[in-house]
Backbone bond lengths (Angstrom), bond angles and torsions (degrees), N, CA, C in turn:
res aa  C-N    CA-C-N  psi(-1)  N-CA   C-N-CA  omega(-1)  CA-C   N-CA-C  phi
1 M - - - 1.470 - - 1.517 109.52 -
2 I 1.343 118.20 -37.62 1.465 121.30 179.14 1.515 110.25 -62.96
3 S 1.338 116.40 -42.26 1.460 119.69 -179.83 1.519 111.80 -64.53
4 Y 1.335 117.55 -29.48 1.473 121.25 177.75 1.518 111.32 -68.84
5 L 1.334 116.71 -29.82 1.467 120.74 -177.96 1.531 112.41 -90.84
6 L 1.328 117.47 -13.53 1.458 119.97 175.73 1.533 110.70 -74.58
7 P 1.336 118.67 162.74 1.473 119.89 -178.82 1.530 112.85 -61.28
8 W 1.323 115.13 127.66 1.455 121.77 174.26 1.528 110.84 -98.89
9 L 1.293 116.05 -26.35 1.462 120.99 179.08 1.521 107.92 -127.87
10 V 1.326 115.36 122.85 1.459 121.98 178.81 1.517 106.58 -109.28
11 A 1.328 117.04 113.77 1.456 123.18 -178.58 1.521 109.44 -112.46
12 T 1.323 114.81 164.25 1.465 120.14 178.26 1.527 110.86 -66.47
13 S 1.319 116.08 -27.75 1.454 121.91 177.06 1.528 108.94 -93.46
14 A 1.317 117.97 125.78 1.471 121.10 -176.74 1.513 113.11 -59.30
15 P 1.348 121.21 -39.83 1.475 118.88 178.77 1.523 114.05 -63.13
16 L 1.322 118.54 -19.73 1.472 120.94 179.66 1.529 112.40 -96.41
17 T 1.313 117.97 8.75 1.470 121.04 170.26 1.528 107.38 -85.41
18 L 1.338 115.53 107.65 1.466 121.59 -165.92 1.512 110.80 -123.42
19 N 1.347 114.78 148.34 1.474 118.75 169.16 1.520 108.93 -84.50
20 A 1.341 116.34 -178.68 1.463 119.47 -173.85 1.526 111.81 -64.43
21 Y 1.323 116.89 -39.48 1.473 120.56 -178.09 1.526 110.34 -64.86
22 D 1.315 117.32 -48.66 1.477 120.30 -179.75 1.520 111.61 -70.06
23 L 1.347 115.91 -32.73 1.462 118.51 179.32 1.526 110.45 -66.16
24 A 1.330 116.98 -40.98 1.472 119.89 177.45 1.541 110.62 -61.81
25 E 1.299 115.97 -41.44 1.465 119.49 179.64 1.520 111.12 -67.26
26 W 1.325 117.06 -39.71 1.456 121.23 -178.41 1.522 111.30 -68.31
27 V 1.330 117.67 -41.89 1.463 121.07 179.61 1.522 110.88 -65.96
28 S 1.352 117.72 -32.81 1.464 120.03 -179.00 1.528 112.29 -64.14
29 L 1.343 117.23 -18.76 1.471 120.26 -178.51 1.530 111.95 -80.74
30 H 1.321 117.49 -14.41 1.482 118.40 -178.33 1.527 109.28 -76.10
31 P 1.343 118.05 133.43 1.480 120.54 -176.75 1.527 113.88 -61.23
32 S 1.327 117.91 -29.48 1.460 119.38 -177.84 1.536 112.54 -65.39
33 Q 1.323 117.09 -24.96 1.462 120.03 -179.00 1.525 113.17 -74.95
34 R 1.315 116.88 -13.72 1.457 119.64 177.65 1.514 112.53 -77.39
35 H 1.323 116.36 -15.19 1.469 120.89 -175.29 1.525 112.01 -109.93
36 T 1.326 118.68 10.60 1.456 120.60 176.64 1.538 108.79 -79.69
37 S 1.290 116.17 170.33 1.466 121.20 -179.49 1.539 108.22 -124.22
38 P 1.325 118.58 109.14 1.467 127.68 -6.74 1.517 112.07 -72.35
39 P 1.306 118.14 168.67 1.469 119.83 -179.22 1.533 111.38 -62.55
40 L 1.325 114.87 147.99 1.463 122.39 -179.46 1.525 112.02 56.27
41 M 1.335 115.61 46.15 1.463 119.84 -176.17 1.527 111.87 -65.49
42 A 1.322 117.33 -44.29 1.468 119.80 179.91 1.522 110.52 -62.72
43 T 1.318 116.62 -41.87 1.469 120.17 177.67 1.512 111.37 -62.41
44 L 1.333 116.81 -40.96 1.470 120.92 179.57 1.516 110.89 -62.22
45 L 1.328 117.50 -43.94 1.466 120.59 -178.94 1.521 112.79 -64.93
46 L 1.321 115.48 -35.40 1.473 119.17 178.08 1.527 111.62 -71.83
47 R 1.321 116.07 -40.65 1.459 119.55 -179.69 1.519 113.13 -76.20
48 L 1.304 116.66 -16.53 1.469 120.50 -178.10 1.528 111.94 -64.51
49 Q 1.329 118.09 -19.45 1.469 119.63 -177.59 1.520 112.14 -64.80
50 L 1.322 117.27 -34.94 1.468 119.20 177.12 1.523 111.76 -68.32
51 L 1.338 116.59 -33.74 1.451 119.59 174.70 1.536 110.24 -65.57
52 M 1.345 117.72 -42.90 1.457 121.26 176.94 1.519 111.17 -59.16
53 L 1.315 116.20 -43.25 1.464 120.26 179.99 1.529 111.16 -63.39
54 S 1.312 117.96 -41.52 1.467 121.16 179.40 1.538 111.39 -63.28
55 V 1.315 116.01 -44.44 1.471 119.74 -178.63 1.517 110.41 -69.80
56 M 1.319 119.12 -36.72 1.460 121.24 177.21 1.514 111.54 -65.65
57 L 1.320 117.47 -35.54 1.466 119.56 175.11 1.535 110.58 -63.29
58 G 1.327 117.41 -37.94 1.458 119.97 177.39 1.510 113.66 -72.44
59 A 1.336 117.65 -25.91 1.465 121.07 -177.16 1.533 112.80 -86.19
60 L 1.330 117.68 -14.27 1.463 119.54 -178.22 1.527 109.93 -67.51
61 P 1.371 117.40 131.85 1.482 118.95 174.69 1.511 110.14 -68.55
62 A 1.336 115.98 134.43 1.467 117.77 -174.32 1.531 109.22 -157.92
63 N 1.332 114.01 163.09 1.462 120.83 172.59 1.522 109.53 -86.11
64 K 1.316 116.36 -175.58 1.469 119.74 -174.86 1.531 113.12 -64.04
65 P 1.349 121.11 -45.04 1.477 117.98 178.05 1.507 114.08 -60.06
66 W 1.339 117.11 -41.05 1.447 120.15 179.42 1.535 110.74 -69.65
67 K 1.310 118.19 -33.63 1.461 120.02 176.42 1.523 110.99 -64.31
68 L 1.327 116.25 -38.18 1.470 119.43 176.99 1.519 110.60 -64.67
69 A 1.343 117.08 -43.01 1.468 120.48 177.81 1.526 111.19 -64.06
70 S 1.345 116.90 -40.09 1.469 120.51 177.64 1.525 110.79 -63.34
71 A 1.320 116.99 -41.73 1.472 119.90 179.03 1.528 111.31 -61.80
72 I 1.341 116.85 -40.58 1.469 119.93 178.82 1.519 110.41 -65.03
73 L 1.352 117.74 -42.42 1.465 121.19 179.98 1.533 110.35 -64.89
74 I 1.326 117.49 -39.66 1.457 120.37 179.40 1.526 110.81 -62.86
75 V 1.318 116.62 -42.76 1.474 120.40 178.06 1.527 110.37 -63.17
76 L 1.341 117.63 -43.47 1.463 120.78 -179.94 1.528 111.60 -64.38
77 L 1.341 117.08 -39.42 1.468 119.73 177.16 1.521 111.74 -65.65
78 A 1.328 117.27 -37.56 1.467 119.98 178.08 1.523 109.93 -66.56
79 I 1.329 118.39 -39.75 1.457 121.18 178.38 1.527 110.86 -65.42
80 A 1.348 115.98 -37.93 1.486 119.23 -179.57 1.524 112.25 -65.97
81 Q 1.346 117.67 -23.17 1.451 120.45 -178.62 1.534 113.15 -90.56
82 L 1.302 117.18 -6.33 1.473 119.93 -178.61 1.529 110.89 -64.03
83 P 1.323 117.47 144.99 1.478 120.20 177.38 1.516 110.83 -73.13
84 P 1.311 117.92 167.67 1.480 119.26 177.04 1.521 111.20 -66.74
85 L 1.327 115.25 171.39 1.461 120.89 -176.71 1.526 112.94 -64.19
86 E 1.332 117.40 -17.40 1.463 119.77 177.21 1.521 112.76 -62.22
87 F 1.336 116.59 -15.49 1.456 120.37 179.07 1.526 110.86 -61.84
88 V 1.329 117.09 -30.22 1.466 120.18 179.44 1.525 110.61 -66.65
89 L 1.336 116.47 -36.30 1.457 121.22 -179.14 1.515 112.46 -85.02
90 D 1.350 116.28 -20.64 1.462 120.11 -177.81 1.520 109.59 -133.75
91 P 1.354 119.20 68.97 1.468 121.19 -175.63 1.534 113.40 -69.53
92 G 1.309 117.93 -14.29 1.458 120.31 -179.95 1.511 113.86 -85.40
93 N 1.319 118.48 -3.38 1.466 121.22 -179.74 1.516 109.80 -66.98
94 L 1.338 116.97 122.73 1.465 121.23 -176.46 1.519 111.62 -63.50
95 N 1.310 116.41 -39.63 1.459 120.43 -179.59 1.535 111.57 -63.41
96 Y 1.322 116.46 -45.15 1.457 120.63 179.38 1.528 111.33 -67.77
97 R 1.317 116.98 -38.76 1.458 120.15 178.54 1.504 111.98 -64.49
98 Q 1.316 116.72 -38.42 1.475 119.91 177.74 1.531 110.81 -64.67
99 Q 1.323 117.20 -43.55 1.462 120.40 178.65 1.534 111.44 -61.98
100 F 1.333 115.59 -43.29 1.460 119.54 -179.75 1.543 111.08 -65.28
101 G 1.329 117.20 -42.15 1.460 120.39 179.33 1.513 112.07 -64.31
102 L 1.327 118.39 -41.65 1.464 121.09 177.87 1.521 111.86 -66.43
103 A 1.322 116.89 -36.09 1.467 119.79 177.37 1.527 110.92 -63.91
104 L 1.335 116.66 -45.27 1.467 119.56 177.38 1.517 112.09 -64.53
105 A 1.350 117.07 -40.28 1.464 120.07 179.43 1.531 111.13 -64.98
106 S 1.326 116.75 -38.87 1.470 119.83 178.18 1.522 110.87 -62.19
107 L 1.318 115.77 -46.37 1.475 120.16 179.96 1.515 111.81 -65.11
108 F 1.335 117.13 -44.31 1.465 120.50 -175.55 1.545 111.47 -69.18
109 F 1.325 117.37 -52.94 1.455 119.65 -176.07 1.535 111.94 -71.77
110 G 1.347 116.98 -33.22 1.453 118.32 176.11 1.517 112.13 -62.70
111 M 1.328 117.32 -46.81 1.451 120.62 178.94 1.532 111.87 -69.83
112 L 1.319 117.11 -34.17 1.467 121.41 178.65 1.539 110.14 -63.18
113 F 1.328 116.46 -47.96 1.461 119.98 179.67 1.526 110.25 -67.54
114 L 1.308 118.07 -36.30 1.466 121.09 -179.17 1.512 111.97 -66.46
115 R 1.314 117.17 -34.38 1.475 120.58 -173.48 1.524 113.22 -95.41
116 F 1.324 118.39 -39.48 1.456 119.56 -167.53 1.530 114.74 -116.21
117 L 1.328 118.94 -6.42 1.453 118.97 -176.09 1.520 111.53 -71.05
118 R 1.320 116.46 129.49 1.480 120.88 -179.70 1.525 110.33 -79.34
119 P 1.340 117.02 155.93 1.474 119.67 -177.07 1.520 112.80 -58.93
120 R 1.346 118.11 -35.85 1.462 119.03 -178.58 1.530 111.29 -67.63
121 L 1.349 116.41 -34.41 1.461 120.12 179.75 1.525 112.71 -81.07
122 R 1.335 117.29 -18.38 1.459 119.17 179.05 1.525 111.57 -61.68
123 S 1.347 115.66 -44.43 1.473 118.81 -179.51 1.516 111.15 -62.44
124 I 1.333 116.80 -41.12 1.466 120.41 179.56 1.520 110.12 -65.18
125 A 1.343 117.02 -41.73 1.460 120.47 179.83 1.530 111.03 -65.00
126 L 1.332 116.59 -40.69 1.465 119.96 -179.13 1.521 112.28 -72.93
127 I 1.314 117.84 -13.23 1.467 121.20 172.26 1.528 110.50 -88.03
128 A 1.341 116.24 -41.70 1.472 119.92 -175.90 1.513 112.39 -74.22
129 L 1.336 118.34 -40.00 1.467 121.14 -174.47 1.532 113.07 -62.66
130 P 1.338 119.90 -46.07 1.483 117.15 177.10 1.527 113.29 -62.58
131 M 1.336 117.41 -33.82 1.450 118.88 178.01 1.517 111.55 -64.92
132 V 1.348 115.50 -42.59 1.464 119.63 176.70 1.527 110.45 -63.23
133 G 1.333 116.93 -40.02 1.448 120.68 179.24 1.509 113.53 -63.51
134 I 1.333 117.09 -41.42 1.471 120.76 179.40 1.519 110.87 -64.18
135 V 1.333 116.44 -46.67 1.472 120.42 -177.96 1.526 110.15 -64.42
136 S 1.341 117.33 -44.99 1.469 120.09 -177.89 1.516 111.67 -67.19
137 A 1.325 118.47 -36.67 1.468 120.83 178.31 1.506 111.80 -65.39
138 L 1.328 116.85 -44.12 1.475 119.84 179.04 1.526 111.62 -65.05
139 M 1.321 116.77 -43.23 1.457 119.71 -179.79 1.520 111.82 -66.31
140 G 1.345 117.24 -42.24 1.449 120.00 178.89 1.514 112.64 -64.57
141 M 1.324 117.55 -39.94 1.467 120.32 179.16 1.528 110.30 -68.41
142 S 1.324 116.95 -37.68 1.467 119.80 178.13 1.526 111.65 -62.14
143 R 1.344 116.30 -42.97 1.481 119.05 179.21 1.524 111.18 -69.04
144 A 1.323 117.41 -33.96 1.464 118.92 178.12 1.526 110.89 -67.43
145 L 1.328 117.33 -38.37 1.461 120.22 177.14 1.526 111.53 -65.40
146 E 1.326 116.49 -32.73 1.464 119.74 176.14 1.515 111.20 -64.45
147 V 1.338 117.39 -38.89 1.457 120.08 177.32 1.524 110.36 -64.57
148 F 1.316 117.25 -41.12 1.474 120.08 178.38 1.520 110.81 -65.89
149 A 1.336 116.32 -35.45 1.467 118.71 178.05 1.519 111.77 -65.16
150 V 1.339 116.90 -37.65 1.459 120.42 177.41 1.523 110.32 -63.14
151 L 1.327 116.76 -37.76 1.466 120.99 179.62 1.534 112.48 -82.06
152 Q 1.352 115.43 -0.29 1.463 121.44 179.53 1.539 111.69 58.02
153 V 1.331 113.70 46.05 1.461 121.24 176.29 1.524 107.10 -112.33
154 D 1.316 116.46 125.23 1.455 120.41 178.97 1.522 109.41 -75.53
155 G 1.328 114.60 126.33 1.463 119.48 179.35 1.512 110.45 -150.74
156 A 1.335 116.13 153.86 1.462 121.93 179.95 1.529 108.08 -134.68
157 T 1.301 114.47 158.95 1.455 120.29 179.06 1.523 110.37 -67.96
158 G 1.327 115.98 131.26 1.453 120.64 -177.67 1.511 113.08 -89.21
159 L 1.333 114.42 -178.38 1.457 121.43 -177.47 1.520 112.67 -67.51
160 G 1.322 117.50 -30.85 1.458 120.65 -175.15 1.517 113.94 -57.50
161 M 1.328 117.13 -45.22 1.457 119.58 -177.89 1.526 111.04 -66.63
162 W 1.339 117.37 -42.55 1.452 119.21 -179.11 1.513 111.65 -67.23
163 L 1.310 117.48 -35.25 1.444 120.61 176.57 1.522 111.34 -66.66
164 L 1.331 116.25 -38.41 1.460 119.31 177.31 1.530 111.51 -65.41
165 I 1.315 117.01 -41.94 1.470 120.36 178.21 1.530 110.57 -64.60
166 A 1.339 116.86 -39.12 1.472 119.50 176.50 1.536 110.65 -63.08
167 S 1.333 117.12 -37.09 1.460 120.34 177.45 1.518 110.95 -66.44
168 Y 1.328 116.19 -41.75 1.473 119.81 176.23 1.527 110.73 -60.09
169 L 1.321 116.85 -43.96 1.474 120.38 -179.08 1.527 111.20 -64.62
170 G 1.340 116.34 -37.75 1.465 118.67 176.76 1.520 111.89 -64.82
171 C 1.321 116.86 -43.73 1.471 120.66 177.06 1.524 111.01 -63.14
172 L 1.307 116.97 -38.80 1.466 121.07 -179.70 1.535 110.29 -66.02
173 A 1.336 117.39 -41.86 1.467 120.87 178.88 1.517 111.17 -63.82
174 L 1.321 117.40 -43.90 1.471 120.65 179.12 1.537 110.73 -64.72
175 A 1.335 116.47 -40.40 1.464 119.23 179.23 1.515 111.81 -65.35
176 L 1.326 117.34 -41.06 1.475 120.20 177.22 1.522 111.82 -64.21
177 L 1.331 116.97 -40.05 1.453 120.81 178.56 1.533 110.81 -64.81
178 S 1.326 116.96 -42.94 1.449 120.56 178.56 1.530 111.33 -65.56
179 Y 1.330 116.91 -38.53 1.457 120.33 179.13 1.528 110.92 -67.03
180 A 1.335 117.50 -38.89 1.464 120.95 178.44 1.525 110.28 -64.86
181 R 1.332 116.79 -41.89 1.459 119.05 178.07 1.521 111.66 -64.54
182 R 1.325 116.77 -37.96 1.447 119.56 179.02 1.533 111.18 -64.91
183 L 1.334 116.05 -41.72 1.470 119.76 177.62 1.516 111.43 -64.04
184 R 1.338 116.75 -39.96 1.454 120.30 -179.92 1.528 110.37 -66.37
185 A 1.335 116.81 -43.21 1.465 119.84 178.37 1.517 110.85 -63.61
186 G 1.349 118.01 -39.48 1.450 120.91 177.56 1.511 112.62 -63.90
187 S 1.335 116.68 -39.09 1.459 120.18 178.24 1.522 111.75 -65.36
188 L 1.341 116.94 -41.16 1.460 120.51 178.43 1.520 111.44 -64.98
189 D 1.322 117.41 -40.84 1.465 120.31 178.36 1.518 111.05 -65.07
190 R 1.325 116.34 -38.20 1.459 119.35 178.51 1.519 111.58 -66.39
191 L 1.349 116.98 -38.45 1.454 119.85 176.93 1.515 111.55 -65.45
192 R 1.342 116.25 -38.94 1.473 118.79 178.78 1.521 110.80 -65.26
193 R 1.341 116.94 -41.80 1.459 118.73 179.31 1.521 112.19 -64.62
194 E 1.343 116.78 -36.40 1.464 119.33 -179.42 1.521 111.66 -71.41
195 S 1.336 117.91 -33.90 1.461 120.25 -178.09 1.506 113.10 -88.85
196 A 1.337 118.48 -13.77 1.460 121.17 -176.76 1.526 112.90 -63.15
197 P 1.341 123.17 -44.30 1.485 120.63 179.48 1.507 113.03 -61.81
198 V 1.339 118.75 -36.97 1.460 121.96 177.89 1.510 110.22 -63.46
199 Y 1.295 117.72 -43.40 1.460 122.98 -179.06 1.520 110.54 -63.92
200 I 1.329 116.56 -43.25 1.460 120.36 -178.68 1.514 110.69 -66.90
201 A 1.333 116.52 -43.32 1.462 120.14 -178.58 1.516 110.81 -65.25
202 R 1.329 117.46 -29.61 1.468 119.27 -175.56 1.514 112.37 -86.73
203 Y 1.330 118.18 -34.89 1.463 120.72 -169.73 1.522 113.82 -115.09
204 R 1.299 119.81 -16.18 1.470 119.27 -177.94 1.523 110.25 -79.23
205 P 1.338 119.70 125.97 1.457 120.17 179.20 1.522 111.35 -70.51
206 H 1.328 114.56 154.68 1.468 119.13 178.20 1.515 109.22 -70.72
207 P 1.295 118.60 143.07 1.474 119.95 178.28 1.510 111.11 -70.21
208 P 1.318 117.63 153.79 1.472 120.20 -178.98 1.517 111.26 -68.22
209 A 1.314 113.76 146.75 1.470 118.96 175.97 1.511 109.41 -70.56
210 P 1.314 118.30 151.73 1.479 120.11 179.23 1.515 111.14 -60.73
211 S 1.326 115.38 137.33 1.465 120.13 -177.49 1.509 110.66 -70.82
212 P 1.324 118.73 127.05 1.480 120.54 178.94 1.528 110.75 -72.64
213 T 1.297 115.33 153.98 1.449 121.58 179.32 1.518 110.07 -86.90
214 S 1.294 118.81 134.53 1.462 122.57 -178.17 1.520 110.11 -73.18
215 K 1.335 115.41 169.82 1.452 120.61 -178.91 1.520 112.28 -66.83
216 R 1.314 115.15 -27.20 1.459 118.78 -178.56 1.529 112.22 -85.52
217 G 1.324 116.82 4.62 1.457 119.95 178.62 1.501 114.15 92.66
218 G 1.329 117.75 -2.67 1.455 120.51 179.66 1.508 110.88 -87.18
219 V 1.323 116.66 179.03 1.438 123.34 178.58 1.508 109.28 -106.97
220 E 1.345 116.09 137.10 1.453 120.15 -179.50 1.527 110.04 -57.35
221 P 1.315 117.65 141.78 1.471 120.78 -179.41 1.520 110.29 -70.99
222 P 1.327 116.16 161.85 1.470 119.74 177.05 1.513 110.15 -58.58
223 G 1.299 115.43 136.34 1.457 120.78 178.56 1.495 113.18 99.54
224 S 1.344 119.26 -18.29 1.466 120.79 179.50 1.496 112.98 -71.35
225 N 1.323 117.95 -19.17 1.456 120.61 178.67 1.508 112.27 -95.12
226 G 1.332 118.05 4.75 1.465 120.17 176.28 1.496 114.10 86.03
227 F 1.319 118.27 10.06 1.487 120.29 179.78 1.517 108.64 -124.84
228 C 1.288 116.35 128.21 1.454 121.57 -176.17 1.515 110.81 -80.47
229 V 1.297 118.45 124.29 1.460 122.13 172.04 1.530 109.39 -116.11
230 G 1.323 116.98 12.58 1.451 121.73 -177.78 1.499 112.40 -90.26
231 G 1.312 116.05 -146.72 1.438 120.70 -173.33 1.510 114.41 -90.61
232 G 1.344 118.96 -2.64 1.462 120.07 -179.46 1.495 113.06 -80.39
233 K 1.355 117.25 -171.04 1.460 121.03 177.85 1.525 109.92 -69.07
234 V 1.342 114.61 153.84 1.463 119.39 -179.30 1.528 108.72 -63.65
235 G 1.376 117.49 130.91 1.459 122.33 178.09 1.517 113.48 92.85
236 R 1.315 118.55 -4.03 1.471 121.40 179.42 1.525 109.05 -122.44
237 V 1.349 117.68 131.82 1.458 122.18 -177.21 1.512 108.53 -72.56
238 S 1.308 117.07 128.99 1.455 121.09 -178.84 1.527 110.59 -80.30
239 T 1.323 115.01 172.38 1.473 120.41 179.78 1.514 111.09 -63.23
240 A 1.333 116.24 -38.82 1.469 119.52 178.62 1.512 111.81 -63.46
241 C 1.342 115.87 -38.70 1.464 120.45 179.78 1.538 110.25 -67.19
242 D 1.347 117.40 -39.27 1.472 121.06 178.65 1.520 111.41 -63.15
243 A 1.349 116.19 -43.02 1.447 119.70 -179.43 1.532 111.16 -64.39
244 A 1.328 116.17 -39.39 1.475 118.72 178.57 1.508 111.27 -65.95
245 S 1.341 117.49 -36.37 1.468 120.59 179.99 1.538 110.31 -67.38
246 R 1.336 117.98 -44.13 1.458 120.47 179.88 1.510 111.81 -63.38
247 K 1.344 116.79 -38.80 1.457 120.93 179.74 1.523 109.67 -64.46
248 E 1.338 118.62 -40.97 1.448 121.46 -178.68 1.522 110.69 -68.65
249 K 1.332 117.88 -35.63 1.481 120.53 178.20 1.525 110.49 -66.69
250 R 1.340 117.85 -41.81 1.477 118.86 179.29 1.513 110.47 -65.16
251 R 1.322 119.06 -34.69 1.458 122.79 179.77 1.515 111.52 -66.85
252 R 1.356 116.07 -32.99 1.470 119.78 -178.59 1.538 113.17 -81.80
253 M 1.322 118.02 -19.04 1.473 121.09 -178.03 1.513 111.06 -66.50
254 P 1.347 118.37 135.96 1.497 120.65 179.76 1.537 109.93 -67.05
255 P 1.265 116.33 146.64 1.487 118.81 178.50 1.501 111.68 -63.40
256 S 1.316 118.73 139.17 1.460 123.48 -177.98 1.534 110.92 -82.02
């Protein structure tokens, strides 16, 4: 947002040193922009940066407090893009209609991404949005410089646009890094799931068979079924289990 308010056009005349918001408004006044396809194309490209910022705020992964802060910022950005009150008296004005449409789009898509965007799509959105922002900023500035050239006004690209592009590149790099980590984590989880059945089949001991009920109505002691549940290693009958088995066998033997 700071880069949007810094000078985008540096002219020899101080009043013509404009930030992106004022530059879009100034370019919209030139008659040649009314005949572009679509109309006011340069103005649209310059104003599109606030829409990109609103949608990126909605696409950022966040907890509940940050989501509330993002929602407030999205609403404030939408209000900042609204046309003046003269729009009510002149609804056919192309410039005012464009401002109103971008304000609604910022509010709608920002809240939509904030509420319903899935984590897998967040990374893709955070990769695509900075790329769209970079291309639209360069194209909009190029068309604005063409208007200044027609008016024979010397102007150069200011710090604001380059700072915005640097911000987009930083966001793009972080999004690519996060997406690569997510893919790597997903690959590792998939490998673990594929190798888990083999590991279990090879190393997991078989569960003990259900203990049969003795003739006297009691339950066979541990170790009588051939599976150790005592303190020894799994699958080997412990000393305690052996003693219990011998005692039960002597009890079952008929008296001599």
